[in-house]
Every structure is written in C-alpha cells, then in structure tokens.
Phi, psi and omega in degrees: 000162176241161168296133181298141177279167179302319183294319181295317179300310183298323178293317179297322179295318181289324182296331185253031185283330183226113179233155178283165174294330179291317179296322180298314182295324178297323180293318179297320180292325174297319181298325183293349175283349179059036174251006181092179181236150168286159184304318180301319179296319179297316180302316180298318177294320179296331185273353180280128178244350182299125187296321185291322178291320177300323181293322176296321175303310180300320184292323176294320175301316179301312183299317184291317177299317180295319185290329181268307187252358181066208182263015184283144171226110180286134182250141179209174176227141168284144176235109180274127190258318180207134176256016169292130181209137180261006181262153177242063178286126190297335187262001189250138179292345181266007185299156186293339178288345174282113184261014172302154176301142178268160180226131172232123185286136169286171180294326177292325176289324173303314182296317182294320178294319182299319181292325173301310181299316180292326180284343166288328184117005182290145177239344190227130182237150166248115181275143179235129179227139168290164178267119183195100183298335183275310181274337179230060181290165180304324181293329176292316178304314182296315177299325179294315182296320178299314182299318179299314177295331183274356182268125177235150175215108184058233176276000186278143172201149172272119189255347176213128176245111175265152188227141174236102171234165185298158176305136183217200184266166179300321180301317180288321177297325180296324177297322177293318177301316185295328181274357171088043177285163174274261179264141171260124186244133175207131181261147174285344183071296169215140178272355182275109188303312180302317175294320179298318182291329179287328185270345189239135169227141186110188181306324184292346179292350176282096182305316186288326174301320183290313191284345180257004185302314184300326178295321179290323177295319180293325176299329181278357176104004178269106183260359169255108180231150182241141180241175176171172178229143171269096187291137183115348181274332179209180184304128187293329180293314177302315184294316180296314180298319177295320178295317179294319176302316179297315180299317180293321179297316181292322179295319179295316185281322188261337184085007180220127176274180182292132179294325178219152170231127182257152185229057178291146175249140179302128175241152181284165175219164189298325185257011183252130177247012178292129178243122184279143172267003187232037179303141189252127176291160175301320179301310181289329176299311180296320176302315182287331171304311184293321179292320180297318178301323178287323188282322181231071190297334184281343192281148170281134184248131189246136172235148184246180180276017167295331184272156179287160175304321184291315178301318180295321180298320183286322179299321179303330186281335192244009176161331185292137178235355178220141177212144175280155186212137181063035188285145168234142188240036173223152174301132179074021186284339182281130178087006177206173178287134186282150166216153180055049178291149177295324177198164182285144176260133179254001174230095184258017178290160179285162175307315180301317180296317180292316176303317179299309181297322177300318178297316185290337177278352182094006181258163188251107173296124183242135174248022190284142176227020191295324184298316181301312186279347177260006179081013177274072180234171177052231185288338173296318178290318186295325181293321181284324180294312185295332184269349182086359184287344184300332181299326184299333176264317190290324186295303181298321179297319177298318180295324179290320179291325176296322174299313173311311183296317183296321181287323191258337192223339190288147169288166181301319181296318177291325177298317180296317180292324179289321178300318180297317181298316180299317180299318177295320184288326177300318179299334183280344185280117183274326181291111188294327183294315179293320178303310182291323177298317179296313181303316180296317180298315178299320178290325176298320179298314180299330180276357174116355177285152181220160177060053173261136180200161174272000000 
C-alpha cells in the first residue's frame, strides 16, 4: 500500500460525510475487536457530529484503552538541549526570524538539568534539539545522551532517553541506535503539502525528507518510532486520516507500527506571530484522540503540557497512555526562569502535583522503562500490545516504579494517594505468581532496592 494522496484523502472524507447510526455502531463493534480500523471507517467517525454517537465513541475508546493499557499513565519530561536552528518554521519559537540569543547546553549544563529532573523523580526523558549541523551535530547529540545515562543523583537515574531530532541519514540514526536511545520521535507537522510548503523554510521544507525519516531510522535498527501531527496547522480531519494512512503504510512496509502517536496542538510562543485558520476546539481535539485510539489500538498515545489540566484529565480517559509532567520548553529551563520557550505551556503543575491527581483519579502513574531494557521493542512489543498481554508485565512494573517514586520523592499527600492506589491495584491482580512477585518487589523497594522489573 501507499500513503494516501491529498486527493484520495479528500475523496474518502467526502464519501463518508453522511452515515447512518447503524453504520456508526457497526464501526464501533469492529473497533472492539482491537484490530484497528480501515481508512473509510476513520473517515466516517471523523464526520460524525451527533452528541449521542460521540458519547458512544468515547465509551468505546475508554474500553479499548483499558483492555490494552489498563489504567497506566507513563510520565516523562522533555529536555531541551539546544534552540539553535536553521529552519524558519512559522509556528515555532525557535524559527530563524527570532533574533533572541540562542542557547546550547554544555555537557556540564546537561548534567545539572538532568540532576534536577532526577531529583523530581523522572526516569524517562524526551530530548529536543533544533536542526543545525554546525551547532547540533550528531556527535554532540550522542555525547549528550551518554552524559544523561551516566548521570546519577541519589537514587535517581534516567533509564530511557527518547529523542526528537530533525530528519537525518541512516548513518546518523545508526549512531543514535548505538548509544542506546529508546524511541525516535518525529512529527510530520502537517500532511497537507501546500500548507507544509507555506509554513517551512530551510532543510525542513523538504516534505519527502520528513515523511520518509522513520523508514531510514528503521533501516538503522531503530524499531521503536513515534509519529504525530501538530494539530491546528490544517484541517484536523485531513490530518487524522493522513496520519492513520501513514501509520498503516509503515506497519505494512516495516512490519512494525508506531510505538507512539503524539497529538500536540499548536500553541502560541512569545516570538511567533503565526495565526492558524484551523484552530481546534477542545471537543474536536478529544474526538480525534478517541478515534486514533480505535484506529491504532496498540500504539502508545502521548499528550503534552501544551494542554490545560482539564483537557488532559478528559484525554487520559479516552486514549492517552503517556504524558509529560513538570515540563519546561527552553534549553536550561529547569531550575530557573524560562526565556525563549518553544511554545507556551498550559499545565504548569509540578510532577508531584500531577502524579497525585492521577492517583486520585484512579489511574496509575508509571515511571517504567522495563520493555526497552528487556528487549521488548519493535515487533516484540507490538505482539504483546496487540494481544493485550503487555498488561501482565506493565502493571506490576508500573506499581514498583510508583513505589520507588513514593519512597524517594513524593510529598506526604501524594504518598498517601499513591499508597492507597497500590493497595487497590494489588487486589485486582488475579495471577497469584505475579501477585506474589509484585508484593515481594514492593517490599524490596521499601528496604532500599531499586530498578526491579519483570
């Protein structure tokens, strides 16, 4: 199969503008099989505006997310390393028209930032670099990753480093693989070629270089890759349909679908005057999250602190399985006042505050990185995720990492909420072997051991 063209996407959207309630229900029943949906099914859901039908959509998304990922929410933090960039993307705070002083972290500064994040309790980072071969060469990226993995603060350590760098060569992706990255993440930003051309200047203006990047990363041995769209640059229905088409194409060609799909919405930044004609309502934003969950049920879905706490709470229920917390979006932003942020953050709460609320909602904050370090990546992960078996390992591993967090970093209020959640979750585990192993591991954590996982 091929990635759908603009004309094909528009035709499918038009063909599915009016569907019956019965057809809608049939699509939801098909989704409950957790095998994904066809492009035409996705189009039909996108075109639905009926409130009663949408509530059924959300309920189905809740069920599927629960059956595959349970109530876990993986927590991570972005770490911006350098805002030097040669691209002039109209929507980004790092665009070349921004003449503010640039910042590139030295390795000592990287270590200081990492220690701050470790002292919060983070175990997983997403690194962000602007595209600049002179200031941000691949060897600098590699040195940064090595420094992060080698940095410890008390019981704190970063166990998984995911990376977001510009589309590059197989040779450079191979260097990322060799240094032990987790997921390689790259967004198409917009799949609409005319809009893409209008919004980008510089190397990133090459649409085809961007859309083929995951294939080069896979060729280099990176089998965990993340996709996404910056919603608000163009019509969200077109973007969702194109994104799903791209995911299906990659799964067919590579044998492995996206490990994650991210759903960032365009936010303003201090130095950006771009105004979107396609601003997305909260209602439509939540709708597309639910649809992606049905269409690609096995994928981890990521939401960032671009969104308000209220929107994030709703998104957790209908599909999101990973979220950033306590984020800063400028190089060196942790531990000091931010300047030249890439975009505005709408959830500025601390990691502790977010973790506590997640527990109080009945969800499980997870700092787990076990799959990556146990070799459960690529098709190995996909096989477990698609069958729903991943829960048998992820749930106990998540509980152990939460216990670590409660022992080492949590406030008293968060510790109280977390202890109650752990007690409730233990009772739900029916497999006595796993249950006893979990109880033993939790006790070992209380006695001072760390980094225990199945």
